[in-house]
N, C-alpha and C positions, 0 to 999 in steps of 0.2 A: 621504286620501280622506274625503269628506263623507258620513258615514253618514246623517245627518238628511236630506240631499238625496235619497239613494237610497231611503230608506224613504218619504218624501213622494211621490217620483216614482212608485214602484210602487203605492202606495195610490191615487194619483189616476189612473193610467193602466191598471191591470190590470182587465180586465172579467170575469175568472173569478168564479164563484160563491164560491170559497174559494181561499186561497193561504197558503203559508208560505215565507218567504225567510230564508235563512241566509247571513250575510256573515262571511267569515274573512279576517283580515289577519295577515301576519307580516312582521317586519323582522329579518333575521338577519345575523350576522357569523360566518364560519367560516375559521379560519386552519389550513391543512393543513401538515403537515411529514412528511418521509420521509427515512430514511437520514441523519439529523443535518442536514437542511437544510429551510428553509421553502420550500414549493413553490407555495403559492397562498393568496390571501385572497379569499373570495367574500362579497359583501355586496349588500344591496338588498331592497326591499319586494316583497311579493307579495299579491295579493288574489283571492278567489274569491267570486262572487255566485251563489248556487244558489237558483233559484226553482221551487217545486212548486205547480202550480195544479190545480183540479178544477172540472168541471161535473157536478154530481151525483156519481156514483161513477166517472166517467171522469177519469183523472189524467194529467198530463204534466209534464215537467221540462226545465229548460235551465240552462246554466251559462255565465258569462262571467268574464273576468278584468280588466275595466275598468268604471269606474262613470260614464262620460259618458252623455249622453242617447241617442246613437246606439246604444251597446251595450245600454243598458237597454231601449230600444225593441225591439231584436233579441231580447233575453232574454225579454221579455213575449210577443212575437209567437210565438216558437218554442215556448215552454212551452204557450201556449194552443192552437196548432195541434196539437201532440203530444197534448194532452188530448182534443181533439175527435175525433182519429183513433183513440184508444185504446179497447179494450173496457172494459166496466164491471169495476171491481175489487171482488170480493165481500168483501174485507177493508178496504175504504176507511174511513178515519177522518177526521172533520172536524178542522180545525186547532184548536189549544188556545187557550183564552182567557186573560185576565189572571190572574196568580197572584202571591202574595207569595213572595219568594225569600229564602233564607238569606243572611246576611252573611258573606263570606269575603274573605281578603286573599291574592291569588295573585301579587302583584308584589313584588319586592324592590328597594329603593332602590339597594342595592349593585350589583345586576345591571344595572339601568337606567343607572347611572353608568359602568359599565365601558366603556372606550374601546378602539378597535382597536389603539392604541399599547400599551396595557396587555396586550392579548391577545398581541401579537407579542412583548412582553417576557417573558411567561410561557413562550411557546414557546422563546424563546432560552435562558432559564434551564434549561428541560427538556433542551435539546440539550447545554448545557454540562455538566449533571450526567451525561448519558450518556457524553460524551467523557471525563470524569474516571474513568469505570469501564472505559474502552476498549471501549465498547459502542455500538450504534446504536439510535436511537429514532425511531419514527414514530407519527403520531396526528393528533389534531385538537383545537383549542380553539374552543369554540362559545358564542355568545350568541344567544338567541332571545327576541323579544318578540312575543307573539301575542294577538290580540283576536278573539273569536268572539261573534256576535250572532244572534238570531233575532227575527223579528216575524211576526205572522200577521194575517189579516183579522179574526179573532175577538178580537183585542185583546192577544195576548201580545207583549211587547217587552222584551228583556233583552240585556245586554252583559256580558262577562267578559273581563278581560285577565290574562295571566300572563307570567312571566319564567322562563327556563331557562338555566342555565350548565352546560356540559359540558367536561370535559377528559379525553381518553383517551390512553394511552401504551402502545405495544407495544415492548418492549425485546428486542433480539437481541444475544446475546453467544456467539460460538462456535455450538454446536448448540442452545443454549437460547433459546427464544423464549416470552415471556409478556406478559400485558397486565393493567393495572388501569385503571379508569375512575371518574370522579366525575361525578355528575349531581344537580343540586339547583336549586331555584328561587332560592336565595340564594347569590350569589357570595361573600358575607362568610364563609361556612363553609369555603371552599376553602383548603387548606394544601398548597402544592406540595411543600414539604420532606417533609411527612408522607406524601403520596401517592407521591413518588418513593422514599422509604425503604421503603414497602411493596412497590413494584415491584422494587427491588434485592434486598430480602430474599426475595421470591418467586423471583426468578431464581437467587439463590444456592442456595435449597432444591431447585431443579430441576436443578442442575448434574450430579448423579449420578443417572442414571435406570436402572432395571432393568425387564426384561420382566415383565409381570403378566398372568396369564390371567384371562379373564372368569369371574366366579363371583358368588354371593350373598355379600355382605360388609357389615359395618357401615360407614356413611359419615357424615361431618360435611358437611352442606350449608351452605356459607356463604351469607349473605343474597342476593347476586346470583343464585346457583344456585336457591335456594328460590323467589324471586319469579318467575323464568322458568318454573318448573314450575307454580306456582300460577295464573299468568295463564291457562294452558291449561286448568287445572281449572275456573276460573270460567267460561270459555266453554262448557265441557261441561255446566255446571249450568243451562243455558237451560231455563226453565219449559215452554215449548211443546214443545220436543223431548222433554223428559222425560215430559210428559203424553201425548204421542203414542207413547211406548214406545221412543225411540231412544237413551236414555242410561242409565247405571246408577242414576240417581236417580228412575226411574219409581216412583211410589207411596211415596217415601221421605221426604216432608215430615213434619217433627216426629218423625222417627225417628233412631236412632243409626246413622250409617254412616261416621263419622270417628272418629279416636282421641279418647278422653274428655278429653284435655287440649288438644285442638286447637280454636281458634276463628278465625273469619275475618270481618272487618268492612270496610266502607268508612266513612270518618269525615270530618266537617267540622271536627273539633276539634284536629287535629294541625297546628301551624303550619309544620312542616318539609316537608309534602307538599302537592301541588296538590289542590284540592277545588273543582271547578266548582259554581256555585250552581244550574245547570240542565243537563239533558242535551240531546242533539241532537233528542230528540223534543219538546222544549219543556216538559218536566216538571221542576218544582223538585226538587232532590236533597235527601236527608235522611240522617241516620245510619241505616245498615243493618247488621244482623247476619245474615250468611248462614249461618254455622255457629257454634253456641254449645256449647262443651264436648262436641263430637262430634255434636251433634244438628243436622240440616239444618233451618234455620228459615225460609229464603226462597230464591228462585231468580230470577235476572235475567229480566225479562218486558217485552215491548213493550206499547204501548197497546192494540192490538187484542186480544191474548190476555189481557191483564189484565182488560179489560172482559168478555170472554167467560167467564172462570173466577172473576171476582170477587176479584182481588187487586190489589196496587199495581204500577204500571208503573215499575220502577226498574232501573237498570243499574249495575254497578260503575264508579265513577269514580276510585277509588284502592284500595289494599290495605293493611290493617293486621292483622297477626297478632301477638297478645300473646306475649311471651316470659317467661323467668324470669331467673335471674342466674348460670347455670352457664357458666364460661369454657370456651374451646376446650381448654385444657390439662386441665381437669377432665373434659371429655367423653372425651378420649383415654384416661383412666384407668378409664373405666366399661366398656370392652370390651377383650378381649385384643389385637385388631388391627383395622385399618380403613383407609379412604381419606378424604382431605380433598378436597372438590370445590369449585373456585373458580367455575366457570361451566358452563352447558349451552348448546348451540346445535343448530340443525336439529331442533328438537322437532316431531314430527308424530304425528297419531293413527294407531293401528294398528287398534283396534276401538272405535268410539264407544259401542256398546252396553255393553261392559264398562268403558269409560273408560280403555283402555290406550293409553299413549303410548310412543314411542321417541325417542331423541335421543343426542347424543354429549357427552362432556366436552370442555372447552376451557380454555386458559390455565393448564394445569398441574394434575397430580394428584399428591398426596403420599400415601405409605404410612407408617402409624404402627403401632408395636407396643410393648407394655408402657409406654404413656403417653408415647412419644417418637417424633418424626418420624425415620424411618430414611433414606428416599430418595424420589425421584420415580419414577413409573411412566408407562407409555404411556397414551394416551387410550383410552377404552372406550365402547362403545355399550350403552345400557340399554333395557330394556322394563319399564315400571312402570305401576301403576294408582294415581294419586296419592292418592285418598281412602283406599284400603287401606294405602298407605304411611304415612299419618298414624296408623294404628293401631299402627305399629311404632316410633313416636317414643319414644326413651329419655330425651331431655333437650332442653331449650330454653335457648338463650343469651339475651342481652339484645337486644330489638328495636332496630333501627337503620335509618338511611336506606340503602335499596338503590337507589332511583331517585327521580325527581321524584314518582312516584305509588305508591311502595311503602315501607313501614316494617315490616320483618320481622326475626325473629331467625335466628341460625344454629341448626341442629337436628342432633341425633344420631339416625340412623335405623338400625335393625337390618335385616340381610338385604336390602339394596338389590340389585336384580336386574340385574347386568351380563351381557350375552349374547355380546359379541364384542369383540375388540381393533380399534382403528382406527389408521390410519397418518397421520391429520391431525386 
């Protein structure tokens, strides 16, 4: 798709007083496998052209998925008609102007060079490894190349591209079913042998399961579990909602409300995770410290509210939680007994004002006692308030890649609140 043509066409044909156009492209390959067989390979490019226009404070929007003249004409006409029909928006903001952007590298040569044939070979190797264990494996091997751009009437124009490689595997052997997944911008860091070894080890540890009743107990949250919980926390830290009294962070800026060893950042400096140079508001991104040693230093804020209260308009674009160097084995020796949590899912808010979330464990839960894993247990439902949970962190492991946008450590938390057993 010719981005220059699209930008020039909209600039020369859009009659609105102001506009912002967002163009997103993706080119993906996805090899699916199930029950030890390759079932599907999906491939192909996609494009979205999203135009927002305004006449004064009256705004309208339209979206198309093709960049030819006929579709661009329809895009412009529809957006302008919608704007003329719309009531005035009391929170209308003009489009952003030209800005200097940080330099980032979000593309991996190894991921760009990965071929469909190589992906199919990776899947076949995965299947062969499962068969050798007399087990069945299902999952997906994925390669994504994405490009996002924004331009505005007031002079903002920027493009950023990124690559993502993913490989997920769910192993089923007898009554045991568990999953591991790898997600990174750089395919070069992927080691199938290491990932499958982790999967097989996890399955072996889950082979003997005993019933476990819901209770408050120490837990080791592995990095995937921690990042899943922390994304929900970052969404609840919204500055406007807090200023208006709807979150536990109302009036808490520059105050201690997290554990004194807990910090939360977004960073442009870690080459292992994606770090976009601008956000979808058209604002250049920057290094941000949201929480520093337990003190709430900043909250995600959109342009309108930032202008109103006099702060920066920034949103989290990735997650970095600094760790220490305590191993999982050492963590197990710091408490008499506890659980190891691989992943969470179905996380939902219970009480936004208190910051309380609920959710369930998944992909296996291990029980340990006296410094050793004893057996697996059933899945459990939790109710927790994440910022209060950080006040009960007893130890941090080494920060590591949890996803393309998260670099976080495993943590040991005291008295994690489980409220029920689950059957799935």
